[in-house]
N, C-alpha and C positions, 0 to 999 in steps of 0.2 A: 457556500456550501462547504462543510468541514472536509478535511482530508479523510477522516473516518468514513463519513458518509459516501464520498466518492469511491472508496475502496469497497465499501459493502456493495454499492451499485455494480462495481466492476465484477466482484466476485459472483453475485447472482446472475449477471448477463453473460459471464463466461463459464459458469458452472466450475469454477476453480476452488480448490481447497485453499483455506487461508494460509497453510505453511508453505504451499507452492508459491503463492503470490509474494510472500515475504522473502523467500529465497530468491526468485526471479528479480523482484524490484530492488532489494536492498541486501541480498545475501544474509538475511536475518529471518529464520523460520518463525520466530516468535512475534514478529512485527505486529501483525493484526490483532494478535491477542493482547499485547502490550497497549496498542492503541484503544482497544475496547475496554482496557482497565484504567484507562486515563492518562497514558502517556501523550504528551504534547510534542510533536515533532518539531524540530527547528526548521529554520527557513530552507537550508540545503536539503535536508531529508524530504520535506514537503515537496520540494521542487523535483527531486528525483522521483518519488512516488507518483507525482502528477504527470511527469514525462513518461513514465512507464505506462500509465493508464491511457495516455493519448497515443501510445504505439511507439514512442521514441525509445531510446536507450535509457538505462537506468544509471549510466556513468557518462 
C-alpha cells in the first residue's frame, strides 16, 4: 500500500485535517497536498510518516 493511501486512511479514521497531519508527522503543513500532487517521499520520509501513523514518534 502506498504512503499516500495509508495517510488518506489515517486522516479519515482520525478525522484529522491534512495540514495538522503534516505538521505533526513532518513539520510540513503541505505534506499531504504535495503527496496528492505526485510528490514521492524518500525512504526516510516514508519511514517517519509510517512511524507517526503507527503511533510512534515522527523523529
